C-alpha positions as CSV (number, residue, x, y, z in Angstrom):
1,M,-6.0,9.9,-21.0
2,S,-5.2,9.6,-17.2
3,R,-5.7,5.7,-17.4
4,L,-3.2,5.3,-20.4
5,L,-0.7,7.7,-18.3
6,R,-1.2,5.5,-15.1
7,I,-0.5,2.0,-17.4
8,L,2.7,3.9,-18.6
9,F,3.9,5.0,-15.3
10,V,3.6,1.3,-14.1
11,L,5.1,-0.5,-17.5
12,L,8.3,2.2,-17.9
13,L,8.8,3.1,-14.2
14,A,7.4,1.0,-11.4
15,R,8.0,-2.4,-12.9
16,P,11.5,-1.7,-14.0
17,V,12.7,-0.2,-10.7
18,V,11.0,-2.8,-8.7
19,R,11.8,-5.9,-10.9
20,L,15.0,-5.0,-12.6
21,W,16.8,-2.6,-10.5
22,L,15.9,-3.9,-6.9
23,G,14.4,-7.4,-7.8
24,V,11.5,-8.8,-5.9
25,T,10.2,-12.3,-4.6
26,V,6.4,-12.3,-4.1
27,R,4.9,-15.1,-1.8
28,H,1.3,-15.8,-2.2
29,Q,0.8,-13.7,-5.4
30,E,-2.7,-15.6,-6.0
31,R,-4.1,-13.8,-2.8
32,L,-3.8,-10.4,-4.5
33,P,-7.2,-9.1,-5.2
34,L,-7.8,-8.5,-8.8
35,N,-11.4,-7.2,-8.9
36,G,-12.7,-4.8,-6.6
37,P,-14.1,-3.4,-4.1
38,A,-11.3,-4.4,-2.3
39,I,-8.7,-2.7,0.3
40,V,-4.9,-3.7,0.2
41,V,-3.1,-2.8,3.5
42,A,0.6,-2.6,3.4
43,N,3.3,-1.3,5.9
44,H,4.9,2.0,4.7
45,N,8.6,2.5,4.8
46,S,9.2,4.1,1.4
47,H,7.8,6.2,-1.5
48,L,8.8,3.0,-3.5
49,D,6.1,1.3,-1.6
50,I,3.4,2.4,-4.2
51,L,5.6,1.2,-7.1
52,A,6.2,-2.1,-5.8
53,L,2.5,-2.4,-4.9
54,Y,1.6,-1.4,-8.4
55,S,4.1,-3.9,-10.0
56,L,2.1,-6.8,-8.5
57,F,-1.2,-6.0,-10.6
58,P,-1.6,-7.0,-14.5
59,L,-1.4,-3.8,-16.7
60,G,-4.9,-4.0,-17.3
61,R,-6.1,-3.8,-14.1
62,I,-3.7,-0.8,-13.2
63,P,-6.6,2.1,-13.9
64,E,-8.7,0.2,-11.0
65,V,-5.8,0.3,-8.6
66,Q,-5.7,3.6,-6.5
67,P,-3.3,4.3,-3.4
68,A,-4.5,6.9,-0.9
69,A,-1.8,9.2,0.0
70,A,-1.1,12.2,2.1
71,A,-2.4,15.4,0.4
72,D,-0.2,18.0,2.3
73,Y,2.8,16.1,0.7
74,F,1.5,15.1,-2.8
75,L,-0.3,18.3,-3.6
76,K,2.3,20.7,-2.5
77,N,2.7,22.2,-5.8
78,R,0.4,22.3,-9.0
79,L,2.8,20.5,-11.2
80,F,3.6,17.8,-8.5
81,A,-0.2,17.4,-7.7
82,W,-0.9,16.9,-11.4
83,F,1.4,13.9,-11.7
84,A,0.3,12.4,-8.3
85,T,-3.3,12.4,-9.1
86,Q,-3.2,12.0,-13.0
87,V,-0.2,9.8,-13.6
88,V,0.4,8.0,-10.0
89,G,-3.3,7.9,-9.6
90,I,-3.1,8.8,-5.9
91,I,-6.1,9.7,-3.8
92,P,-5.5,12.6,-1.6
93,V,-6.0,12.1,2.1
94,V,-6.1,15.2,4.2
95,R,-4.4,14.6,7.5
96,G,-6.1,16.0,10.4
97,G,-9.0,16.7,8.1
98,V,-11.5,16.0,10.9
99,A,-10.3,18.7,12.9
100,K,-11.0,21.1,9.7
101,G,-14.5,20.1,9.3
102,L,-13.4,17.7,6.2
103,D,-13.8,13.9,5.8
104,P,-10.4,12.5,4.9
105,L,-11.7,9.3,3.7
106,E,-14.4,10.5,1.6
107,G,-12.1,9.9,-1.8
108,C,-11.4,6.3,-0.4
109,R,-15.1,5.6,0.2
110,E,-15.9,6.9,-3.3
111,A,-13.2,4.6,-4.8
112,L,-14.8,1.5,-2.9
113,R,-18.2,2.8,-4.4
114,Q,-17.1,2.6,-7.7
115,G,-15.6,-1.1,-7.1
116,R,-12.2,-0.1,-7.3
117,I,-9.0,-1.6,-5.5
118,L,-8.0,0.9,-2.9
119,I,-4.2,0.7,-1.4
120,L,-4.0,1.9,2.0
121,F,-1.1,2.3,4.5
122,P,-2.7,2.0,7.8
123,E,0.3,3.4,9.7
124,G,-0.5,6.7,8.5
125,S,3.2,7.8,7.4
126,R,6.5,6.3,6.5
127,G,8.1,4.6,9.7
128,E,11.9,3.5,10.3
129,P,12.9,0.6,7.9
130,E,11.4,-2.9,8.9
131,V,9.7,-1.3,11.9
132,L,5.7,-1.6,12.1
133,S,4.2,1.3,13.7
134,E,0.9,1.8,15.3
135,I,-2.2,1.0,13.0
136,K,-4.6,4.1,12.7
137,S,-8.0,4.2,13.2
138,G,-9.0,5.2,9.8
139,I,-9.2,1.6,8.3
140,W,-11.6,0.7,11.0
141,Y,-13.9,3.4,9.8
142,L,-13.5,2.8,6.1
143,S,-14.3,-0.9,6.8
144,R,-17.1,-0.2,9.0
145,D,-18.7,1.7,6.0
146,F,-18.0,-1.4,3.6
147,P,-17.9,-4.3,6.2
148,D,-18.4,-6.9,3.1
149,V,-15.2,-5.4,1.4
150,P,-12.1,-8.0,2.0
151,V,-9.1,-6.3,3.6
152,V,-6.0,-7.9,2.3
153,P,-2.7,-7.5,4.3
154,V,0.6,-7.4,2.1
155,Y,4.1,-6.7,4.0
156,L,6.8,-5.4,1.9
157,H,10.3,-6.2,3.3
158,G,13.5,-4.3,2.0
159,L,12.0,-1.0,0.4
160,G,12.8,1.0,3.7
161,R,16.6,0.2,3.0
162,A,16.5,0.6,-0.6
163,M,15.0,4.0,-0.4
164,G,13.8,5.2,3.2
165,R,13.0,8.5,4.5
166,G,15.3,11.4,3.2
167,Q,17.0,9.3,0.4
168,W,16.1,10.3,-3.1
169,L,17.7,7.6,-5.0
170,P,16.8,3.8,-4.8
171,V,19.8,1.7,-3.6
172,P,19.7,-2.1,-5.1
173,F,18.5,-4.0,-2.5
174,F,16.3,-7.3,-2.8
175,V,12.9,-7.0,-2.1
176,D,10.4,-9.7,-0.6
177,I,6.8,-9.3,-0.3
178,A,4.1,-11.7,1.2
179,I,0.5,-11.3,0.7
180,G,-2.0,-12.7,3.5
181,R,-5.4,-13.9,3.2
182,P,-8.3,-11.6,3.2
183,L,-9.6,-10.1,6.8
184,Q,-12.9,-9.2,7.6
185,W,-14.1,-6.0,9.5
186,L,-14.8,-6.5,13.3
187,E,-17.0,-4.3,15.4
188,E,-14.4,-3.8,17.8
189,K,-12.0,-1.3,16.8
190,T,-8.9,-2.2,19.1
191,A,-9.6,-5.8,18.1
192,F,-9.8,-5.0,14.1
193,R,-6.6,-2.8,14.4
194,D,-4.9,-5.6,16.3
195,R,-5.8,-8.3,13.7
196,I,-4.4,-6.1,11.1
197,R,-1.2,-5.5,13.2
198,E,-0.8,-9.1,13.9
199,S,-1.3,-10.3,10.2
200,L,1.2,-8.0,9.1
201,L,3.9,-9.0,11.8
202,Y,3.2,-12.5,10.8
203,L,3.7,-11.9,7.1
204,K,6.9,-9.9,8.1
205,Q,8.1,-13.3,9.2
206,K,7.6,-14.8,6.0
207,T,9.9,-12.0,4.4
208,L,12.8,-12.8,6.8
209,P,15.7,-15.0,5.7
210,A,15.7,-18.4,7.3
211,A,17.8,-18.9,10.3
212,P,20.6,-21.4,9.7
213,A,19.0,-24.2,11.7
214,E,15.7,-23.8,9.6
215,Q,18.3,-23.8,6.3
216,E,19.6,-27.1,7.2
217,A,16.4,-28.6,8.0
């Protein structure tokens, strides 16, 4: 039942909002993984980020795609928790779980063990529009356990303005999405985090409007 609900969620909400209300351009769609296990890492400025990423996948693949999201936000009441887990299909991540004796990434590991495509926001929380925050260490620990699983960077431009922190209704604002080449795990934690950040910043440049001189050229 939850598989059908998630497909309907994307068909009736995610795609209409992203494609019709906002409008979207996707660069290098062919780089998006359609089979798992795989990890998609994206910048995070808006709750619309999940809808935008879901809208990239064929409907038949939606049940195999799961975004990781903060448990303290999405599980704050029973009804919202049911919608988030059964309809949106999130994997709850307990922020600060290690300090509480919990493994915050266990749900993500299980998704990869089952061959799913995991969506991860390595900044950890929504930042300021179009500003890339520090990449947290969680992605390194996860990739360490699955070193052969590709990490595909995706940059989302415009969603922070369409519906940023504190906004409840999306404002029509055109969205650009750029998908990068798969990255492999690096043993050195800082180098791996830097590689992800550099890849996202490179993709960010792909989504920005061309300068007048570049347009004339």
